[in-house]
N, CA, C and O atoms as a printed pandas DataFrame, in Angstrom:
     atom_number atom_name residue_name chain_id  residue_number  x_coord  y_coord  z_coord
0              1         N          MET        A               1    0.830   -1.179    0.000
1              2        CA          MET        A               1    0.000    0.000    0.000
2              3         C          MET        A               1    0.878    1.248    0.000
3              4         O          MET        A               1    1.977    1.260    0.555
4              5         N          ASN        A               2    0.376    2.260   -0.618
5              6        CA          ASN        A               2    1.114    3.509   -0.615
6              7         C          ASN        A               2    0.733    4.338    0.604
7              8         O          ASN        A               2   -0.182    3.995    1.352
8              9         N          LYS        A               3    1.458    5.436    0.785
9             10        CA          LYS        A               3    1.244    6.279    1.956
10            11         C          LYS        A               3   -0.152    6.902    1.960
11            12         O          LYS        A               3   -0.770    7.021    3.019
12            13         N          THR        A               4   -0.648    7.294    0.808
13            14        CA          THR        A               4   -1.970    7.898    0.723
14            15         C          THR        A               4   -3.050    6.910    1.139
15            16         O          THR        A               4   -3.992    7.277    1.842
16            17         N          GLY        A               5   -2.920    5.666    0.712
17            18        CA          GLY        A               5   -3.892    4.641    1.095
18            19         C          GLY        A               5   -3.898    4.398    2.595
19            20         O          GLY        A               5   -4.956    4.237    3.204
20            21         N          LEU        A               6   -2.704    4.373    3.187
21            22        CA          LEU        A               6   -2.620    4.186    4.636
22            23         C          LEU        A               6   -3.213    5.378    5.385
23            24         O          LEU        A               6   -3.885    5.210    6.403
24            25         N          LEU        A               7   -2.960    6.582    4.873
25            26        CA          LEU        A               7   -3.528    7.767    5.516
26            27         C          LEU        A               7   -5.045    7.799    5.390
27            28         O          LEU        A               7   -5.742    8.212    6.317
28            29         N          ASP        A               8   -5.561    7.356    4.227
29            30        CA          ASP        A               8   -7.018    7.279    4.064
30            31         C          ASP        A               8   -7.621    6.249    5.011
31            32         O          ASP        A               8   -8.679    6.480    5.596
32            33         N          ALA        A               9   -6.945    5.111    5.158
33            34        CA          ALA        A               9   -7.430    4.078    6.077
34            35         C          ALA        A               9   -7.397    4.587    7.523
35            36         O          ALA        A               9   -8.312    4.316    8.301
36            37         N          ALA        A              10   -6.341    5.325    7.878
37            38        CA          ALA        A              10   -6.247    5.885    9.227
38            39         C          ALA        A              10   -7.341    6.918    9.455
39            40         O          ALA        A              10   -7.892    7.009   10.552
40            41         N          GLU        A              11   -7.658    7.698    8.421
41            42        CA          GLU        A              11   -8.730    8.695    8.536
42            43         C          GLU        A              11  -10.086    8.027    8.781
43            44         O          GLU        A              11  -10.870    8.488    9.610
44            45         N          VAL        A              12  -10.353    6.947    8.059
45            46        CA          VAL        A              12  -11.606    6.216    8.241
46            47         C          VAL        A              12  -11.659    5.594    9.632
47            48         O          VAL        A              12  -12.688    5.652   10.304
48            49         N          PHE        A              13  -10.551    5.001   10.061
49            50        CA          PHE        A              13  -10.458    4.398   11.393
50            51         C          PHE        A              13  -10.722    5.448   12.468
51            52         O          PHE        A              13  -11.422    5.186   13.445
52            53         N          ASP        A              14  -10.154    6.643   12.278
53            54        CA          ASP        A              14  -10.347    7.724   13.233
54            55         C          ASP        A              14  -11.766    8.264   13.181
55            56         O          ASP        A              14  -12.349    8.549   14.227
56            57         N          ALA        A              15  -12.336    8.411   11.991
57            58        CA          ALA        A              15  -13.686    8.945   11.852
58            59         C          ALA        A              15  -14.718    7.999   12.468
59            60         O          ALA        A              15  -15.719    8.455   13.021
60            61         N          TRP        A              16  -14.489    6.708   12.380
61            62        CA          TRP        A              16  -15.418    5.738   12.965
62            63         C          TRP        A              16  -15.244    5.609   14.469
63            64         O          TRP        A              16  -16.079    5.007   15.144
64            65         N          ARG        A              17  -14.165    6.171   14.996
65            66        CA          ARG        A              17  -13.889    6.174   16.431
66            67         C          ARG        A              17  -13.898    4.753   16.994
67            68         O          ARG        A              17  -14.620    4.448   17.944
68            69         N          VAL        A              18  -13.094    3.907   16.395
69            70        CA          VAL        A              18  -13.080    2.491   16.751
70            71         C          VAL        A              18  -12.602    2.270   18.184
71            72         O          VAL        A              18  -13.253    1.561   18.951
72            73         N          ILE        A              19  -11.482    2.865   18.549
73            74        CA          ILE        A              19  -10.914    2.637   19.882
74            75         C          ILE        A              19  -11.837    3.165   20.985
75            76         O          ILE        A              19  -12.068    2.441   21.953
76            77         N          PRO        A              20  -12.380    4.397   20.892
77            78        CA          PRO        A              20  -13.316    4.822   21.946
78            79         C          PRO        A              20  -14.548    3.933   22.048
79            80         O          PRO        A              20  -15.058    3.713   23.146
80            81         N          ARG        A              21  -15.030    3.423   20.926
81            82        CA          ARG        A              21  -16.194    2.528   20.980
82            83         C          ARG        A              21  -15.843    1.199   21.646
83            84         O          ARG        A              21  -16.658    0.634   22.375
84            85         N          ILE        A              22  -14.643    0.703   21.399
85            86        CA          ILE        A              22  -14.198   -0.530   22.054
86            87         C          ILE        A              22  -14.089   -0.310   23.559
87            88         O          ILE        A              22  -14.489   -1.171   24.343
88            89         N          ILE        A              23  -13.548    0.840   23.966
89            90        CA          ILE        A              23  -13.424    1.148   25.397
90            91         C          ILE        A              23  -14.800    1.260   26.037
91            92         O          ILE        A              23  -15.024    0.729   27.124
92            93         N          LEU        A              24  -15.716    1.943   25.376
93            94        CA          LEU        A              24  -17.077    2.101   25.909
94            95         C          LEU        A              24  -17.787    0.755   26.017
95            96         O          LEU        A              24  -18.437    0.477   27.024
96            97         N          PHE        A              25  -17.667   -0.079   24.989
97            98        CA          PHE        A              25  -18.281   -1.401   25.010
98            99         C          PHE        A              25  -17.642   -2.280   26.093
99           100         O          PHE        A              25  -18.337   -3.015   26.794
100          101         N          GLY        A              26  -16.320   -2.196   26.220
101          102        CA          GLY        A              26  -15.624   -2.952   27.259
102          103         C          GLY        A              26  -16.052   -2.543   28.654
103          104         O          GLY        A              26  -16.202   -3.389   29.536
104          105         N          TYR        A              27  -16.249   -1.237   28.858
105          106        CA          TYR        A              27  -16.728   -0.774   30.165
106          107         C          TYR        A              27  -18.123   -1.311   30.446
107          108         O          TYR        A              27  -18.415   -1.733   31.565
108          109         N          ALA        A              28  -18.981   -1.298   29.440
109          110        CA          ALA        A              28  -20.342   -1.808   29.630
110          111         C          ALA        A              28  -20.320   -3.300   29.980
111          112         O          ALA        A              28  -21.065   -3.742   30.854
112          113         N          LEU        A              29  -19.479   -4.067   29.308
113          114        CA          LEU        A              29  -19.364   -5.496   29.631
114          115         C          LEU        A              29  -18.821   -5.704   31.037
115          116         O          LEU        A              29  -19.312   -6.555   31.778
116          117         N          TRP        A              30  -17.806   -4.923   31.405
117          118        CA          TRP        A              30  -17.225   -5.042   32.739
118          119         C          TRP        A              30  -18.260   -4.683   33.795
119          120         O          TRP        A              30  -18.348   -5.352   34.825
120          121         N          LEU        A              31  -19.041   -3.642   33.556
121          122        CA          LEU        A              31  -20.080   -3.237   34.498
122          123         C          LEU        A              31  -21.127   -4.337   34.654
123          124         O          LEU        A              31  -21.572   -4.615   35.768
124          125         N          ALA        A              32  -21.523   -4.964   33.550
125          126        CA          ALA        A              32  -22.483   -6.067   33.623
126          127         C          ALA        A              32  -21.901   -7.241   34.413
127          128         O          ALA        A              32  -22.608   -7.867   35.203
128          129         N          TYR        A              33  -20.622   -7.541   34.203
129          130        CA          TYR        A              33  -19.976   -8.643   34.921
130          131         C          TYR        A              33  -19.918   -8.358   36.426
131          132         O          TYR        A              33  -20.261   -9.217   37.239
132          133         N          VAL        A              34  -19.481   -7.143   36.789
133          134        CA          VAL        A              34  -19.374   -6.797   38.209
134          135         C          VAL        A              34  -20.757   -6.809   38.869
135          136         O          VAL        A              34  -20.907   -7.295   39.990
136          137         N          THR        A              35  -21.753   -6.280   38.182
137          138        CA          THR        A              35  -23.109   -6.286   38.724
138          139         C          THR        A              35  -23.609   -7.713   38.931
139          140         O          THR        A              35  -24.208   -8.019   39.962
140          141         N          ASP        A              36  -23.365   -8.577   37.963
141          142        CA          ASP        A              36  -23.784   -9.972   38.083
142          143         C          ASP        A              36  -23.097  -10.650   39.260
143          144         O          ASP        A              36  -23.751  -11.338   40.044
144          145         N          ARG        A              37  -21.789  -10.465   39.394
145          146        CA          ARG        A              37  -21.060  -11.104   40.493
146          147         C          ARG        A              37  -21.525  -10.569   41.847
147          148         O          ARG        A              37  -21.655  -11.325   42.810
148          149         N          LEU        A              38  -21.771   -9.264   41.911
149          150        CA          LEU        A              38  -22.202   -8.666   43.171
150          151         C          LEU        A              38  -23.589   -9.152   43.574
151          152         O          LEU        A              38  -23.822   -9.473   44.740
152          153         N          LEU        A              39  -24.499   -9.207   42.624
153          154        CA          LEU        A              39  -25.840   -9.688   42.943
154          155         C          LEU        A              39  -25.862  -11.186   43.232
155          156         O          LEU        A              39  -26.651  -11.642   44.060
156          157         N          THR        A              40  -25.016  -11.951   42.566
157          158        CA          THR        A              40  -24.895  -13.376   42.863
158          159         C          THR        A              40  -24.385  -13.578   44.292
159          160         O          THR        A              40  -24.878  -14.437   45.022
160          161         N          TRP        A              41  -23.392  -12.775   44.678
161          162        CA          TRP        A              41  -22.878  -12.853   46.042
162          163         C          TRP        A              41  -23.978  -12.511   47.054
163          164         O          TRP        A              41  -24.143  -13.209   48.054
164          165         N          TYR        A              42  -24.716  -11.450   46.793
165          166        CA          TYR        A              42  -25.755  -11.026   47.734
166          167         C          TYR        A              42  -26.861  -12.080   47.856
167          168         O          TYR        A              42  -27.321  -12.371   48.960
168          169         N          MET        A              43  -27.282  -12.643   46.738
169          170        CA          MET        A              43  -28.352  -13.634   46.777
170          171         C          MET        A              43  -27.898  -14.943   47.422
171          172         O          MET        A              43  -28.726  -15.712   47.910
172          173         N          ALA        A              44  -26.591  -15.200   47.429
173          174        CA          ALA        A              44  -26.077  -16.420   48.049
174          175         C          ALA        A              44  -25.956  -16.281   49.567
175          176         O          ALA        A              44  -25.775  -17.278   50.267
176          177         N          LEU        A              45  -26.053  -15.062   50.076
177          178        CA          LEU        A              45  -25.995  -14.887   51.528
178          179         C          LEU        A              45  -27.219  -15.519   52.182
179          180         O          LEU        A              45  -28.309  -15.485   51.610
180          181         N          PRO        A              46  -27.056  -16.085   53.352
181          182        CA          PRO        A              46  -28.244  -16.566   54.065
182          183         C          PRO        A              46  -29.136  -15.375   54.437
183          184         O          PRO        A              46  -28.661  -14.246   54.564
184          185         N          ILE        A              47  -30.414  -15.641   54.606
185          186        CA          ILE        A              47  -31.391  -14.571   54.858
186          187         C          ILE        A              47  -30.998  -13.685   56.044
187          188         O          ILE        A              47  -31.117  -12.464   55.942
188          189         N          PRO        A              48  -30.533  -14.253   57.168
189          190        CA          PRO        A              48  -30.157  -13.350   58.276
190          191         C          PRO        A              48  -28.968  -12.442   57.937
191          192         O          PRO        A              48  -28.823  -11.377   58.538
192          193         N          ALA        A              49  -28.133  -12.836   57.005
193          194        CA          ALA        A              49  -26.963  -12.029   56.656
194          195         C          ALA        A              49  -27.286  -10.967   55.606
195          196         O          ALA        A              49  -26.445  -10.115   55.318
196          197         N          GLN        A              50  -28.480  -11.005   55.034
197          198        CA          GLN        A              50  -28.871   -9.991   54.054
198          199         C          GLN        A              50  -29.365   -8.753   54.801
199          200         O          GLN        A              50  -30.556   -8.439   54.807
200          201         N          THR        A              51  -28.434   -8.077   55.417
201          202        CA          THR        A              51  -28.760   -6.933   56.264
202          203         C          THR        A              51  -28.793   -5.650   55.443
203          204         O          THR        A              51  -28.546   -5.653   54.237
204          205         N          ALA        A              52  -29.097   -4.577   56.115
205          206        CA          ALA        A              52  -29.098   -3.265   55.470
206          207         C          ALA        A              52  -27.688   -2.887   55.018
207          208         O          ALA        A              52  -27.520   -2.206   54.006
208          209         N          GLN        A              53  -26.679   -3.325   55.763
209          210        CA          GLN        A              53  -25.306   -3.025   55.379
210          211         C          GLN        A              53  -24.939   -3.717   54.068
211          212         O          GLN        A              53  -24.325   -3.105   53.194
212          213         N          ALA        A              54  -25.310   -4.985   53.928
213          214        CA          ALA        A              54  -25.011   -5.716   52.689
214          215         C          ALA        A              54  -25.786   -5.129   51.517
215          216         O          ALA        A              54  -25.249   -4.995   50.418
216          217         N          SER        A              55  -27.052   -4.778   51.751
217          218        CA          SER        A              55  -27.847   -4.158   50.694
218          219         C          SER        A              55  -27.270   -2.804   50.306
219          220         O          SER        A              55  -27.207   -2.466   49.123
220          221         N          GLY        A              56  -26.852   -2.033   51.296
221          222        CA          GLY        A              56  -26.255   -0.728   51.034
222          223         C          GLY        A              56  -24.948   -0.835   50.278
223          224         O          GLY        A              56  -24.644   -0.007   49.419
224          225         N          PHE        A              57  -24.169   -1.870   50.606
225          226        CA          PHE        A              57  -22.921   -2.091   49.875
226          227         C          PHE        A              57  -23.198   -2.365   48.398
227          228         O          PHE        A              57  -22.556   -1.786   47.523
228          229         N          CYS        A              58  -24.151   -3.244   48.128
229          230        CA          CYS        A              58  -24.505   -3.552   46.738
230          231         C          CYS        A              58  -25.031   -2.311   46.019
231          232         O          CYS        A              58  -24.611   -2.006   44.902
232          233         N          LEU        A              59  -25.942   -1.609   46.662
233          234        CA          LEU        A              59  -26.529   -0.415   46.065
234          235         C          LEU        A              59  -25.476    0.650   45.810
235          236         O          LEU        A              59  -25.455    1.257   44.740
236          237         N          GLY        A              60  -24.611    0.880   46.772
237          238        CA          GLY        A              60  -23.572    1.899   46.623
238          239         C          GLY        A              60  -22.569    1.564   45.533
239          240         O          GLY        A              60  -22.173    2.432   44.755
240          241         N          THR        A              61  -22.160    0.306   45.480
241          242        CA          THR        A              61  -21.184   -0.108   44.473
242          243         C          THR        A              61  -21.769   -0.014   43.071
243          244         O          THR        A              61  -21.142    0.547   42.172
244          245         N          ILE        A              62  -22.949   -0.552   42.880
245          246        CA          ILE        A              62  -23.578   -0.503   41.559
246          247         C          ILE        A              62  -23.888    0.944   41.175
247          248         O          ILE        A              62  -23.709    1.323   40.018
248          249         N          GLY        A              63  -24.345    1.749   42.121
249          250        CA          GLY        A              63  -24.623    3.150   41.840
250          251         C          GLY        A              63  -23.380    3.926   41.448
251          252         O          GLY        A              63  -23.417    4.727   40.514
252          253         N          ALA        A              64  -22.279    3.697   42.152
253          254        CA          ALA        A              64  -21.030    4.392   41.837
254          255         C          ALA        A              64  -20.509    3.994   40.458
255          256         O          ALA        A              64  -20.095    4.847   39.673
256          257         N          LEU        A              65  -20.533    2.692   40.170
257          258        CA          LEU        A              65  -20.032    2.238   38.869
258          259         C          LEU        A              65  -20.919    2.715   37.726
259          260         O          LEU        A              65  -20.416    3.016   36.643
260          261         N          THR        A              66  -22.215    2.788   37.944
261          262        CA          THR        A              66  -23.117    3.292   36.915
262          263         C          THR        A              66  -22.897    4.787   36.699
263          264         O          THR        A              66  -22.941    5.259   35.563
264          265         N          THR        A              67  -22.662    5.530   37.765
265          266        CA          THR        A              67  -22.383    6.957   37.641
266          267         C          THR        A              67  -21.087    7.198   36.877
267          268         O          THR        A              67  -21.020    8.084   36.025
268          269         N          ILE        A              68  -20.078    6.424   37.176
269          270        CA          ILE        A              68  -18.820    6.540   36.438
270          271         C          ILE        A              68  -19.060    6.228   34.962
271          272         O          ILE        A              68  -18.455    6.852   34.091
272          273         N          GLY        A              69  -19.939    5.265   34.676
273          274        CA          GLY        A              69  -20.282    4.951   33.294
274          275         C          GLY        A              69  -20.880    6.136   32.562
275          276         O          GLY        A              69  -20.635    6.319   31.369
276          277         N          GLY        A              70  -21.665    6.944   33.265
277          278        CA          GLY        A              70  -22.206    8.155   32.653
278          279         C          GLY        A              70  -21.107    9.128   32.264
279          280         O          GLY        A              70  -21.171    9.745   31.200
280          281         N          TYR        A              71  -20.108    9.272   33.107
281          282        CA          TYR        A              71  -18.982   10.147   32.778
282          283         C          TYR        A              71  -18.161    9.587   31.626
283          284         O          TYR        A              71  -17.707   10.343   30.768
284          285         N          VAL        A              72  -17.966    8.276   31.593
285          286        CA          VAL        A              72  -17.239    7.650   30.484
286          287         C          VAL        A              72  -17.978    7.907   29.171
287          288         O          VAL        A              72  -17.352    8.235   28.163
288          289         N          TYR        A              73  -19.300    7.759   29.177
289          290        CA          TYR        A              73  -20.070    8.017   27.960
290          291         C          TYR        A              73  -20.023    9.494   27.582
291          292         O          TYR        A              73  -19.932    9.820   26.398
292          293         N          ARG        A              74  -20.084   10.381   28.548
293          294        CA          ARG        A              74  -20.036   11.813   28.251
294          295         C          ARG        A              74  -18.705   12.186   27.601
295          296         O          ARG        A              74  -18.683   13.000   26.678
296          297         N          ILE        A              75  -17.606   11.613   28.061
297          298        CA          ILE        A              75  -16.313   11.865   27.427
298          299         C          ILE        A              75  -16.342   11.382   25.987
299          300         O          ILE        A              75  -15.842   12.064   25.093
300          301         N          TYR        A              76  -16.924   10.209   25.755
301          302        CA          TYR        A              76  -17.028    9.678   24.401
302          303         C          TYR        A              76  -17.900   10.573   23.519
303          304         O          TYR        A              76  -17.547   10.846   22.372
304          305         N          ALA        A              77  -19.026   11.026   24.045
305          306        CA          ALA        A              77  -19.973   11.801   23.234
306          307         C          ALA        A              77  -19.486   13.213   22.945
307          308         O          ALA        A              77  -19.824   13.774   21.903
308          309         N          ASN        A              78  -18.702   13.800   23.840
309          310        CA          ASN        A              78  -18.261   15.182   23.666
310          311         C          ASN        A              78  -16.978   15.316   22.861
311          312         O          ASN        A              78  -16.541   16.436   22.596
312          313         N          THR        A              79  -16.375   14.232   22.472
313          314        CA          THR        A              79  -15.160   14.296   21.668
314          315         C          THR        A              79  -15.478   13.834   20.255
315          316         O          THR        A              79  -16.587   13.383   19.968
316          317         N          GLY        A              80  -14.513   13.951   19.402
317          318        CA          GLY        A              80  -14.715   13.508   18.031
318          319         C          GLY        A              80  -14.929   14.683   17.101
319          320         O          GLY        A              80  -14.567   15.814   17.425
320          321         N          ARG        A              81  -15.499   14.425   15.979
321          322        CA          ARG        A              81  -15.643   15.412   14.921
322          323         C          ARG        A              81  -17.090   15.846   14.761
323          324         O          ARG        A              81  -18.033   15.110   15.053
324          325         N          SER        A              82  -17.217   17.068   14.286
325          326        CA          SER        A              82  -18.520   17.587   13.909
326          327         C          SER        A              82  -18.410   17.977   12.438
327          328         O          SER        A              82  -17.725   18.944   12.103
328          329         N          TRP        A              83  -19.069   17.243   11.571
329          330        CA          TRP        A              83  -18.967   17.494   10.141
330          331         C          TRP        A              83  -20.055   18.484    9.744
331          332         O          TRP        A              83  -21.242   18.230    9.951
332          333         N          ASP        A              84  -19.644   19.613    9.173
333          334        CA          ASP        A              84  -20.645   20.553    8.694
334          335         C          ASP        A              84  -20.679   20.528    7.163
335          336         O          ASP        A              84  -19.874   19.842    6.532
336          337         N          THR        A              85  -21.585   21.256    6.587
337          338        CA          THR        A              85  -21.775   21.221    5.133
338          339         C          THR        A              85  -20.885   22.198    4.391
339          340         O          THR        A              85  -20.958   22.266    3.165
340          341         N          GLN        A              86  -20.046   22.960    5.083
341          342        CA          GLN        A              86  -19.215   23.979    4.462
342          343         C          GLN        A              86  -17.824   23.472    4.128
343          344         O          GLN        A              86  -17.002   24.248    3.641
344          345         N          GLY        A              87  -17.532   22.220    4.366
345          346        CA          GLY        A              87  -16.211   21.679    4.064
346          347         C          GLY        A              87  -15.226   21.847    5.195
347          348         O          GLY        A              87  -14.022   21.699    4.984
348          349         N          ARG        A              88  -15.702   22.154    6.394
349          350        CA          ARG        A              88  -14.823   22.291    7.547
350          351         C          ARG        A              88  -15.028   21.091    8.467
351          352         O          ARG        A              88  -16.140   20.590    8.635
352          353         N          VAL        A              89  -13.946   20.658    9.041
353          354        CA          VAL        A              89  -14.001   19.581   10.027
354          355         C          VAL        A              89  -13.643   20.200   11.365
355          356         O          VAL        A              89  -12.573   20.791   11.509
356          357         N          THR        A              90  -14.524   20.073   12.343
357          358        CA          THR        A              90  -14.282   20.655   13.657
358          359         C          THR        A              90  -14.024   19.522   14.651
359          360         O          THR        A              90  -14.867   18.645   14.847
360          361         N          THR        A              91  -12.859   19.556   15.265
361          362        CA          THR        A              91  -12.578   18.628   16.347
362          363         C          THR        A              91  -12.945   19.334   17.648
363          364         O          THR        A              91  -13.600   20.376   17.616
364          365         N          SER        A              92  -12.549   18.805   18.754
365          366        CA          SER        A              92  -12.963   19.384   20.031
366          367         C          SER        A              92  -12.422   20.791   20.233
367          368         O          SER        A              92  -13.020   21.566   20.979
368          369         N          SER        A              93  -11.288   21.157   19.582
369          370        CA          SER        A              93  -10.740   22.482   19.840
370          371         C          SER        A              93  -10.272   23.227   18.598
371          372         O          SER        A              93   -9.927   24.404   18.699
372          373         N          THR        A              94  -10.247   22.589   17.430
373          374        CA          THR        A              94   -9.721   23.265   16.250
374          375         C          THR        A              94  -10.667   23.085   15.066
375          376         O          THR        A              94  -11.483   22.164   15.025
376          377         N          THR        A              95  -10.528   23.996   14.108
377          378        CA          THR        A              95  -11.269   23.907   12.863
378          379         C          THR        A              95  -10.279   24.018   11.727
379          380         O          THR        A              95   -9.391   24.871   11.760
380          381         N          MET        A              96  -10.414   23.180   10.734
381          382        CA          MET        A              96   -9.519   23.251    9.572
382          383         C          MET        A              96  -10.327   23.077    8.314
383          384         O          MET        A              96  -11.375   22.431    8.322
384          385         N          GLU        A              97   -9.845   23.649    7.238
385          386        CA          GLU        A              97  -10.490   23.537    5.945
386          387         C          GLU        A              97  -10.071   22.217    5.297
387          388         O          GLU        A              97   -8.908   21.823    5.383
388          389         N          VAL        A              98  -11.007   21.542    4.657
389          390        CA          VAL        A              98  -10.727   20.302    3.945
390          391         C          VAL        A              98  -10.871   20.589    2.474
391          392         O          VAL        A              98  -11.923   21.048    2.029
392          393         N          THR        A              99   -9.827   20.326    1.710
393          394        CA          THR        A              99   -9.883   20.537    0.272
394          395         C          THR        A              99   -9.674   19.214   -0.438
395          396         O          THR        A              99   -8.857   18.392   -0.022
396          397         N          LYS        A             100  -10.411   19.019   -1.500
397          398        CA          LYS        A             100  -10.265   17.774   -2.267
398          399         C          LYS        A             100  -10.124   18.086   -3.717
399          400         O          LYS        A             100   -9.989   17.175   -4.534
């Protein structure tokens, strides 16, 4: 492949935001796994051990991880490109003219 082809492939890879989507999907899978393990642990406790402290621990942990997930998604959604119809590509902090 020539340099132009590689640069075009890199541009497409960047425009599709492959790595941020993989990170976001990985976080969602990890959150589902942790939630499943935590709820499995809680349900396996004997009834007398299912106290307010154990319930609060589960609620607090799942709530904190879900809140962090909102921030992870916000970082993903607020970055990247904004394509307008005037031939300009705007990233999070710069604007440049695209000529073809």
